[in-house]
Steps between C-alpha positions, in 0.01 A plus 500: 500500500177490702497559872218446746393605855243304699238657734280225654315344201605779264826484292618812306702407189711769325813567296788703652405824311146476650628492859342834611161404364529161678582666831192727475285195427659314789395766748140440400471113508449427878281810556271441199450127586420588858260779386320239280464274798392766748253677270357222281592186699710376208801270562834543333532391140654162448830475297488861400776653296537871396698576185623841380350470156642680195297326224163321509632204313805464714299521817239233398769245396741581789232474767303201369578155652655254253179308490320800363752620243403236234132591546569873480705448183225293338230749584702808427252652249215476756657716767790698342291768334330590834840508675655722243199729495495552882886531530525870400288625781564227775738558786456157652350157432401200712483153348380175656649162396317244710605581860801704389449881479728723300513875494667726244578867578658740255798695617452885524656576161245285322210629717596851380479381141159329544194660348364724770146579373328251728725570801449881480130459493493249781771578747605797712829614354809353669850620400712310739634190320538293812142558603372406152688167516366436857150586385529243224656241717239522774209487245648190327575325832134539615404339161740218580340446845155488358573296185354181648163664533471577122320821578311704229721762340324793660535358854859376446602844389292675766662330801850539345452874452336562840788309654753730334320795647545351842857394437599851385274679745324709234243487222662391169185513270401836367187641664359614168470140375165516690365726224580230246333239702184712534487586133624188316248321290386226461476373857563132497674215699877533498701308233746226544883575466494366146210725394650803689831475308303545172320819609574862435689721742191663652328181580819350641533793738126479588508134585829510688408795718145370550642204683710731724216719611267195548753332729551823697126531535467150641790556738351817635142376530554125571853468654621141509235379253746422225746334722217271625396415148857418396525262797176323411532455120757368262307608185425843361133443405357462856714785616356738241143377571554564874630846436195596282262354754668693783498837321147492336196279522437566136790291367387509136545874485819522709738604225261749360472682837831459684683763313271773622510374853889517492496851351261632765694334785846612410443842329657803666 
């Protein structure tokens, strides 16, 4: 039997044997939504539900509105492969169905069984199970708050990861990912989520941490700039154009040069 707890616009849905995980997530909801508003100017997500997910298929069909279930069943071959491929190394997912936002978060026992190759290369090691869950919950709630903007993948991941740093009061991305950002070739504009899911481990780590360091760079050098952009635009394309224009007058070479700039700025 499913139970639920409501925190403003966010409802946590769970079964009785996932009660502890639900309690840990519940402690995050108000703070993470408030952080998104204070730091990025983002309002709370509408009709947001968080599920403790134990399978990718179960989560998708449990969380989808009835009006979407038929469509998902009919298009199953188009999305199922990508979902199955990302499941082994994902700790949380955010899905948007019209105005409804759903989040899935694995319980600690499944996070421990996840493939850790990407996580080990990206994140500072965290052994505390509660803090891991709250890290994931904060990250996904920021995605939920920004979902209406349809941000490019690098920026969407960047603001979520920087938010987690602030939420936990410490850096969560490994410092040595800067070396990968400096050295990775070829230098090119970031991919979409769909393209990113098809890439190898090294490129996924590169693209994901690149967004983190770039958002940090903007926050340190142009505080409030992203918050202003998010309030002015409802589409990702002008937001990205404004970012490139702000950071370099030579927009056509931005993605070729930015990695070196980030490395020089943050290296210790």
